[in-house]
N, C-alpha and C positions, 0 to 999 in steps of 0.2 A: 404855672406860674412857682418857681421853686422857694419852699421854705426858709432856708438858709444858705449860710454864705459864707465863702469860706477864698481868702488870698494870700498868698503867698508875699513875704518880705523879704529879701536875704534868706537867714537861716530860722525863720518864724512865719507860723502859719496862723494868720487872723482867722478868728470864726467868729460866728453869732449868728444870734434869728434874725433873718430876714426881714423888711421893714418895706411896707411902698414909697411910693416918691414923698406923698405927708411926712414921714418917718412913724408910721405906723406898724407895730407889728401884723405881721401876713399871720392869721390864724391857722396853726395847724396840730392834728395829732403827732403824737409820739412816733406812732406809724410812719405815719409823714415824713419826718422830719429825719429818721433814719433811712429809710429810701433816697431824699434826695443827698444826705451825705456819703451814702454807698453812692450813689451815682455821682457826683460833683468828683469826690478824692479819686475816683477810676479814672477818670478824665485826665485832673490833672495828672497822674501819673503816667498818661498814655501821650499827654502832649509834652512832659518832658517839664514840666512847672516843678514836680517832685521828684528830681532826680533821684535822692538818697545820697548820703555820705556822713560825717561824724556826728552830729548832732542835729535835730528838729525840734523847735519851741512852738508850743502850742499857745496861743495865747486868745482867750475868747470866752463867750459864754457856750455851753453844752449841757446836754440832757445826757443823762448817766447813762441811758438807754443808746444812745449817738457817742457815746464814748467807747461801747464794744466796738461798735465798727470804724469807728476809726482808727482804733488802734489797733485793728489785725490786720488792717490794708495800710499804716505806713512803719509799725513798726522795726518789719523786715528788714525793709529799705535806710536805717539810718541805725549809726552803732549805737546811740543814745539817742532817747524820746523823753522830752522834758515838758510839765505843761504848768503853766499859771496858776499859781496859789497868791492869791489879792491880799491874806490874810499876814504871811509869811513876808510880803514884799519880793515873792524870787519863784522863780521855775523851781520845779522839785523832779527828779527824774523818775521817770517811771519805767523805763525798759531801759538797760545799759548792756553793752558786751566788751564794753571796754572800762580800764582803773581811771581813767580822767576823768569820767564822771559817775561814780558811784551808785547803785538805785538806791532812794532818797535822799540822796543827797541837793543842795541848795542850791541852783546860781540867782547870786543877787539882778534884782532889774537894773537897776543902777550900774555897780560896777562890774556886773559879768564874776564877781569872785564865786567861786566850787566851795561850799564847804558842805560837812556831817557834821548833825547836831543829834546827839544821841540823847536818848528820854531815857531817865530810871525805870519807868514802866515796861521799859524794853526787856527789862531782869525778871520782873514778876509778872504781873497779869495782862496780855494782850487787849492793844484796844482796838480789835477788828477779829470778830469770832465767825467760825463757818462751822456750818454739820448739815446733815442730813432732815429732813423731816419728808418721810415715803420716797416719793422721787424725785421731792423740788429741794437742789441745793438753797440753804438759807443763808445769806451773810446779814450781819447786824453788828454797828458799831458799836462798842462798848462803851457807852457815855459813863462809865464809873472809872475811868481811867481818863484824865485830862490830857491830852497832847496832842500835838499840832497834825499837819497832814503828811507830813514827811512822813514821822513814827509810821502812821495810819498805813502808808506804803508797804514798809518793812513789815510789820506783820502784819500783810495779809498776803503779802509772800509765802513768813514764814509760817502761816496757817496752811497755803496752800501746799506746800511741800511736808508736812503734817500729813496732810491726805493722802497727798501720793507715794511716801515713805513706808504707810499703814496701808494700802492697798483700798483705799474707803474712793480712788475714781476709778471706776472699773470702763469709764468711756461707753462709748453706744450712737446710737442715731442723733438722738434728742437730750438736750441737760437744759431745764429750766428754773431760774435763779430766784429769787424772791426776798423780799427785805431792806435795810438802809444801807449803802452804800455810799458810797463819794466818790466824785469825777475820774480823782486821782484813781485811786481803790480797784474801781473799777477796767480802768486802764491794763492793771498787772493782771487781775482776772482773766481778761480780754484773751491777754500773750500766752496764759501758763493753760487754761483751759478749753482753747480753740486747738490744741493737739490732740484732745482725747475723743473730742464729739462732733460727730457728720457738724451738727447744728445746734447754737444756742440761743434759746429766747430767754429774753428780761423782763418780770412781772412791772407793768405800768399801772399803777393807781387813778389815771385820773381818766382810763379807756374802758373800765369796764361795766360791769352791769349787773341786775340783781342774781346773786347767785351765781357769780360769774367772776374768776379772777380770769384777765385780760395780759397774756406776753406777746414779747415783739419780738421776731426773732431780725438778729441784732448780726448771726455770724453764721454762714453757710457754705458748707463742702460741698451740697446736694443739691441736685435740681427738685428733689422730694419738697424743700422749703425755699421759698425764697426772701431775701435780705427785706424786711418790712411788712412781708405776712403776720398774721395776729395768729394766735392759738387761745381759745378761750380751754379755761377747766372752772368744772363746778368748785363749790367751799359749799360749807355749811352756814346758813343765812345767818346773820349775827345784826345787833340794834349796831345802827351806825349814828353819831353824836357829832354834827357840825357847829361850831362855836364860833359866835361871829364877835370879836371883838371893835366897838363902835365906840363916837363919842365925837367930839368936837375936836378941831383941830388944834397942834401945839401943846398936846398933853401927854404926851412920851409914850404912843402906842407902839411904835415898835421897838423902842426898848422896852418897853413892857410885855410883848407880844414875844419878842428872842427870849426875856427873862423868863416866862413862863414855860415855854418850848424847854428851855434846858434844865425848868426844876420838876416837868415831867419826865424827860426822859431819866433822867437819875431815879425816879421812882422804881423798887422792885417792883411793882402789883403797874406800873404804866403799862398798855398793850403794846402790844411788837409792832404792829402798824401803824401807831401814830405818826400821823403827818400836819405839815407845817406850812402854810404858805401864805403870800401878801395877795391881798384883793385889791391893791395901790396901786397904779400906775408911777412912783415917784423915785424909782430905784432903789426904794429900799430893801434889797431881796435879803433872804437868809444871812447872806456875806458881811451886811456892812456894819454890822454889832461888833462883829471879832477885829475888820480890818480896822475899824474908825478907833480899837483899844491901840493897836499896835503903830497904823502908822494914816492920823487922821486926816491930814493934807491929800491923799492918796486917796482916800474913802471918799472925800467930799468931791474931786475929779471925777472919781466912776460914777457915784450921784448923778454929777451934773450931765456924763454921755448919756446915761440910760435915763434919764428921765425923759417923760412925754405927756400927754395932753391925758385927761380922764374923758372920753370920747364914749359916745353908743357902742361902735364897735367893740370897746376894749369891754366893756360891760357884759356883753352877750357873752366873748371867749368867757371873762372869768368868771359869770354865770352857771358857762358848760361845765367849766373843769370841775367848778364845785359842787354841781348837781351829780356826775357820774362819779366820783370817786365815793368808793363805796369805803372806806377803811375805816374799819371801827370809830376812831376818834381822829377828829381833823379841826385846828384852828386855825381861822385867817384873821388880816383885820380888813378896816376899809377906810377910804378916806374923810375927810372932817367934815364934811356935808352930807344933808339930807335933801338929797336927788334923785332924780328917778336911775339914775346909774346905780348908785349906792344901793337902791330899793331892790334894782333887777338881783343886784348879789347879794343881798343879806336875804332874800325871798326863797335861799337856797338853804339857811340857817336850820339849825332844830332851835339851837338855845344860843344867848347874846348876854354879852359882858359890857357894861356902859363903862368907860374912864371920862369923866368931866373934870372939870376945877369947883362948880359949883353946883348949887341943889336947883338951879332955874335949868342949867345945861341937862342937869338929869333928866327933870319933866318931859323938858322937849324929846329929849332921844326917847325915853320911856313910851311919849307919843309915838312916835315914830314905830319902837319896835309893836307896839300895839294895834296898830296900822296892819302890818306884816304875820299877825298872829303870831309874836316869836317873844316867848318867854325867859324875863330879864333872871339868868340866877344869881350876877352878884353886880354892886355898882360899886366901884371903885375913882375915890378922890382922889389926885393926883395934887399934892403940894411940894412943890420946890424947893419951899423955905421951911419946909417940915426938916428935925433931927434925926426920926423915926418912923415908924409904920402903928397903925393901931386899928384893931381890928373892933370895931363894936358892935358886930352878931355876924354869924356862920351859919347858920339855919333860919327857915329856909332859903331863906337867899343873903348869901355873904355881900355883907355892908362893911367898909373900912377904907380908911386913908393909905393912900402909900407913897414915902417921900426921893423926894430927888431922882425922877424920873430922868439921866441925865446921858447922853449921847458915850458910847467908850465904857461905860459903867457897869460890872458887874452885877444884876442886882437879882439873879436865880433866890438867893437866900433870904430873899427880905421876909418875912412872916407872911405879909398879905399875899406875894404870890405865892410863897408855901401853900397858904391853905387852899386859894384857890384850884392850885393842879392836884390836889389832895380831890377836893368835888369832883373835878373833871374825870378825874380816874373812878372813884367810885361810882360816877353817871354811867360810865361805860360798862362796870362791873356788875351794876344792879342785876 
């Protein structure tokens, strides 16, 4: 059974993670998804479904690792390739050999108009950073610069060009890539780097093991490495902090989680491998809040399409993802019920943060966490009517009130969220 689905509709390739007949996601590790993408796209090329031409638009959900594989297989067939960015309501051109579609330009979802939106950051600090750490190419989104995905595409290309011009891409058998990237930037990296190396392997934080970083081969020109193979690399053991954001429904957990994620990423002392995921099957992925800020109706439409039931199968798969994650700091949220499914997922955490509206809710969730031997490091009250945050205590347990957690609002600078971000980073750096 395949773990990934792809279908051509006109000039658009629709992609998504595969589901069962009941609409449940088919559990799969990143290496399996990469293998399935590689097999399917080659079959589609051989059968004439992907014939090449002026423009290919790619729309749907795809992992960073699979982005390398898909990019390498299709970019040479088309004069331009553009990937959907729901935050912008447009496709972003990630590969181009034609002036009709400049690299980093936007193709509007509705009108099809092509525009170039240049950021002031293009003249100062790059939004995407690339450097060597030993024999690993480290990539990093620069969260000190607030730009859109199209700007990151241009900056990724410019950073690669600097490496090429300075002779820092020596080429060879295998390139290992580690760090935080976007799907859009990954298409750019795949296109450029595949010319220098026989194989490219990308770090996957979900399939590591104790003391090991695991990389997935996403591109290969040599029989020595097959696409989908995994490569283990020893690393120094470090403390792993896994923080669950829990509490009753309708308290603003998704908004809070996304704001906390941004606040952590903007700290100079934040761990480079910080990772944030959703432990809920409700479609509120990390894309949601940013899309909702600009296109609220479109965000709600996507949420409805991605929404699925909270099943034992989902809980088992999500618990495994959290258990095997070896990043030094992981943040995830869960649904608003004290259910067996949430118990299974939360049992993989090392610390808990409770977001609630009342003291009674807090007491109930404290009991749930105590059952799991899960220390509660912060209790946050969500008050939709308040106009300011209030911090009652910061240590040893953060207690405070956060105001108006409303979808589409930027909340990263709220005092409570800033205080919690500081606490979590300090927890890792002890």
